[in-house]
N, C-alpha and C positions, 0 to 999 in steps of 0.2 A: 504493500500500500504506500510505503514511503516513496517507491519508484514512481508511482502515479503522481504524487505531489511534485516531484522533481520535473516530470515531463510537462507540467502546467506552468512552470516558471517562465519559459520563453513566451508563452501565450499571454501571461499576465504582464510581462515586460513589454511585449508588443502593444498591448492595449494601453499601457501607461505612456509609451512613446507616442502613439497616435493622438493622445489627448493633450500632450505636453506642448508648450511653446518655448521652453527654455533649454531643452536637452541639446548639448553641443557635441557630445562624444559618447559612443557606445562601445564599451570594452568587454567582449565576451571571449577573450583569449583563454583557451584551455578549459572551458566550461563544459565541454562535450555536448554542446547544443546539437540537436538533430537537424536533419535536412528540413523537416517540417517546422521546427523552431526558427531556422534561418529564413524560411519562406514567410513565416508570420512576421518576423522582424523586418524583412524587405518590404512587405505590404504596408506595415505600420510607417516605415520611413517615407513611403510614397504619399501617405495621407496626412502626415503631421505638418503643422505650420512651423515647427522648430527648424532651425538651420543647423542640422547635424552635419558636421564637417568630417568627423573621424569615425570609422567603423572598423573594429578589430575583431575578426572572426578566425584568427590564426589558431592552429593546434586543436582542431575540433572534429576531424574525420569527416568533413563535409564532402559530399559526392556531387556528381554532375547535375542532379536534379535541383539542388540548392542554387547552383550557378544560373539556372534558367530564371529563377526568381530575382537573383541579384542583377542579372542582365536587364530585366524589365525595369528595375530601380535605376540602374546606370543610364539606360536609354531614355528614361522619362524625366519627370520632375525630380531632380536630384541636386543636392548641395554638397555631396561628398567631395572632399579634396584628398582624403587619404583612405585607402582600403587595404587592409592586411588579410590575406588569405593563405599565408604560408602554413606548411605542415598540415595539410588536409589531404583529401583523396580525390582531387580534381583531375579528371582525365581529359582526353581530347574533346569529348562532347561538351563538357563544361567550359573548356577554354574557347571553343567555337562560339558558345553562347555569350561568353564575356567579350570575345572579339567583336561580335556583331554590335554589342552595346557600346563598346569603346569607340567604334567608328562614329557614333552619334553623340557621345558624351562631351560636355563642354566645361566641366568643373574639375575633374580628377587630376591631381598633380602627382600622386604616389600610389602605386599598385604593387603589392608584394605577393608573388606567386611561387616563391621557392619551396622546395621539398614537397612537391605534388607529383602526380603521375601523368603530367602533360607530356605527350609525345610530339612527334614531328608535325602531325596535322594541327594539333592545338597550338603549337608554337608558330606555325605559319599563319593561323587565324589571328593571333595576337599581333604579329608583325604586320600583317596586312591592314589591320585596324589602325595601326600607327601611321601607315603610309596614306590611308584615306583621310584620317583625322589629323590634318596638318597642325591644327591648333594644339592638340594634345602633344604632338611631337615637339612643337616649339616650346610648350610649357615644360616638358620633361627635359628637353635639350639633349644634344648628342652626348654630353658628358654625364648626364644624370640617368640615361637609359641604357640598359644593355639587356640583351636576350640571349641566354645561354641554354641550349637544349642539350641535355646529357642523356645519352641512351645507355641504359644498363641492361645487360642480358639477365634473363630470369635465373640462370645458373652461372655462377662464376667458377670457372675451372682453375684449379691451382696448377700452375706450370712449374714443373720441377726440372730446371735446366741441368743438363749434363755437360761437363767440360769435354771439349774435343780438341784434338791437335797435339802438338808437342807438349810435353810436361803435364798432360791432362791428369795423370795419376796424382801428381802433387797438388793440383788445384782442387781436385775432388776430395782429397784428404785434408784439406786446410793447410797446405804447404808443409806438412810435417815430413821429416826425412826418415 
């Protein structure tokens, strides 16, 4: 029953945000908010009269479905200047949804997406959004923006090198005589 109470917290918070006119920052980093909770918060931020500039949803295991809701927020009436989504489970579909929104966004200055599951397609969508939205690209600046796509294999094989050539026996044994 305690778990049911915890699942209502984002909904209660979303209701409070939508009725507030003074909230400037929402920090939910590491709170394990669900995709449904993120969707509720996104909808609340679309309806509030408050000028919320910072939203921190890092370290929450959010998936692609939550990014669709955040994409609607970013593409619509939005005052966010900073959005942290690091250490979630955002994949290519979520990155594509964010990319579509970024192409239309006029306020965001900072977007943190590190430590997610974004692959090549998602990276391309984010990069394409920056090419379309020249205002966002100018605000971020060449020095402030970088996109690094790292591909990790699902299995990392350990390579055990063997020495070859002259004196290979001594290298293999740690140069002992």
